[in-house]
N, C-alpha and C positions, 0 to 999 in steps of 0.2 A: 426638938428639931432633929431631922435625920442627919446622920453623918455620911458624907459621900464615901462610897466604896471604891471610887475610881479617881485617878489623877487626870483623866481626860478632860479637855475643855470643849472638844467637838467630837461628834460621832461621824464616821464615814459609813454611809448607807448605800448599798448597791441594790437597785430595784429593777427587776425584770418587768418590762412594760409591754403593752400591746394595745393599740388604739381602738381597733375593732376586731370582731371575731375572725374575720378573713385576713387580717393584716399579719405581717411577720413580727415576731417579738423583737425587742431591742432592750438594751440595758442603759440606765442612767445612774450616775453617782451623785449623791447629795452630801453636803456637810451640814450637820445639825448641831446646834449648841447643846452641850451635855447638861443635864440636871439630875440630881439624885432621885432615885426611886421612879425613874421613867419606865413605862412599859412600851411595847412596840406601837400601840395605838398612839401614844404621846408623840413618838417619833414621826408617825405619818401625819399627825395633826400639825406638827412643826413644819413639815414639808409643805402641807397645804397652805399654811399661813404665809410661807415664802417659797414659792415654787421656782427656785433658781438652782441649777446644777452646780456641781463643785467647780466647774470651769467658767462660771458666771453667765451661763446661757439661761434666759427665761424659758419656762416650759409650763405645761399644764399641771395642776395638782394630781397626785397619784390617786387613782380610784381604789377604794377597798370597801369591804362590807363589815359592819359591826352594828350591834344593837344594845345588848345588856351591859357590856363592859365588866361582867363579873362571872364569866365562864359558865353561862347558863343557856344562852341562845344557840351557840355553835356557829354563828355567822362569820366570825373572823378567822376561820381556819386558813392557814397559808403555810408555805414552806419558809421557815426561818433558819438561816444557816444550814439549809438542806434538810431540815427535820420538820415534819408536819406538826404544827402546834397551834394553840389559840393565841392570837396576838395580844388579847387583853390581859392574859395572865403570864405572859412571857416578859420577864424583867430585863432591862438593858444591862444592869450591873452584872447579872448572871451571864449574859452573852459576852460581855467584855472580858470576862475571865477565860473565855474560849479563844479570843483573838481580837484584834483592834477594829475589825470591819464586821458590819452586820449586812447580811444578804437577805432579801425578801423576794419571793417568787410565788406565783399562783399554784394551786393544786394542779397536778398533771392528769388526774383521772376524770376531770370534768371540763367541758368546753369553756374557754375564756370568753367573758363578756367584754371586759376591759381591765387592763392592768392586773390587779390582784382579785378582781371580782370574777367568780366562776358561776356557771349555771348548774345547780345541783338538782335539777328537775328529775333526773333519773332516780335519785334516791327517794323522792317523794312519790313517784309513780310506783316504785317498788313497794312502798308502804300500802298503797292502794291495792296492789296485787295480792298481798298477804292479808288484806282486810284488817289492818292494825287499828282496830277500834272495837268498842263494845256496842252492838246493835241494841236498840230500844224499841219496844212495842208502843209506848205512849210516853208523853211528857207530863202526864197527870201524876199526882202524888199517889204512889202505890205502897208507901210505907218503907221501912228500912230494907236494905239489901241483905243478902246472905252474910252470915258471920264468917270472917276470914281468920284462921288461926294464926298464932304468932309465927309458927314455922312457915306457913304460906307467905306471910308478910315478909319474912326475912329472905325468901326466895324471890319474891316479886319486886321488892323495892330497888335492889341494885340494877335490875333490868329497866326499871322506869326512869333511871337517871340519864338514859340516852338522850342526846340533844341534836341528833341528826347532823353532826358537824362534818362528817365525811373523812375523819382521820383514819378510821379503819379501812375505808375503801382505798385511800391513797396508798397504803402499804400492802394491800392484798394483791398477790401476783395473779390471782384468777379474775380480778376485776379490771377490765380494760375495754377499749372500743370494740375489739374483735370477739368479745365474750358476752354471753347473755347472763352471766352469773349475777344473781340478785344482790350479793354482798352480805357481809356479816350483820350489819345493823338491822335490816328488815327481818332477818332470821331471828335475831334476839327479840324483836318486838312481837313476832308471831308467838314465840315461847312465852312472853309476858302475858299476852291476852289469852293464850290457851290455859294458863295457870289460873286465870281469874274465874271464879265460880260461875259468873254469867257468860263470860267469854267461852267457856268450855262447850256451850251449846252449839257454837259454830266452829269448834276446833278442827273438825274434819275438813271444812272448807279451806282453812289456812294450810293444813297439811297437804291437801290435794294440789294447792297452788305451788307449794314447795317441792312436790314430787315431779313436777314437769320440767321442761327445759329451763336452764338457768337456776335451778333450785338447789336443794341441799346436796345432791350428789356431785355438783360442780365445785364444791369446796375442796381445796387441796390440802387442808389441815396444816397450812404454813404457820399458823398461830402468831403471825405478825400483828394481827388486829388487836388482840388483847394487850399487847405490849405498849401500844401507843394511845389507847383509849384514855382521854383526859378525865373521864368520870369513872374509870375502873369498872366498867360494865363487864360482867363475866361472859364474854362473847363465846369463848371456846366451850364453856359449860352449856350455854344455850344451844350452840350448834350440835353438840353431842346429844342433848335431850331431844331436839327436834328430829335428828337423824333416827334415834330410837323410836320416837313416836310415829314417824313416817313409815318405818318398817312395820310396826304394828298395824297401822292404818292400811297398808298395802295387803297384809295377810288377811285382815278383816274383810276388805273388799273382795278378795279372791274367794273367801269362804262363803260370802253372801251371793256370789254369782249364780 
């Protein structure tokens, strides 16, 4: 049996809420019974089971996104005590060591749908823009694919861990409503598929997409993205590689004119 790491019997949870995309946000405070080994999803489930504010007013359950509950899908990204994190892997006992209150808010770089749910369509459209997939000519069995060396695998695997959670976008100063910057995650995915032996055949298409407005040259090299990535994706390495490859592609196109 787990040993409680906190003497708290209840948790004070401050939630930034918004009923509809066009509505103004507001804050509600909830008191949630403490249990050992809770994560933030457990806290939200407790609020959903009894949607009553700390002052005794009945309200609607807080809306939030989650799916896998094991830090794989990236759906539960939110601001927890002001820091962008995954709610499923953020433990309450850890938060209580920082202070007696837990604050939850939606990501600020994406439109709010309701409460803690945001619309991350811009990220997925960016993946389409850089063609973050391997094209195929047929679905028939054409035998094994090309062999990938251990060195290639070690370069590609960390990039493949990206779960499109949006954490890197949240802390990127170049990524906002007034900017067309595509963001760190799609750039890293372009690097991943350009490293793939089959993906290399369409690498120039991805690079050309990143050489246009909102592409690689809009990165300000703040390096905030790599610090908050929950999967430790080497984002700055990928941005640097794509920048070099884009330069080579530009020179190649100029020579072929």
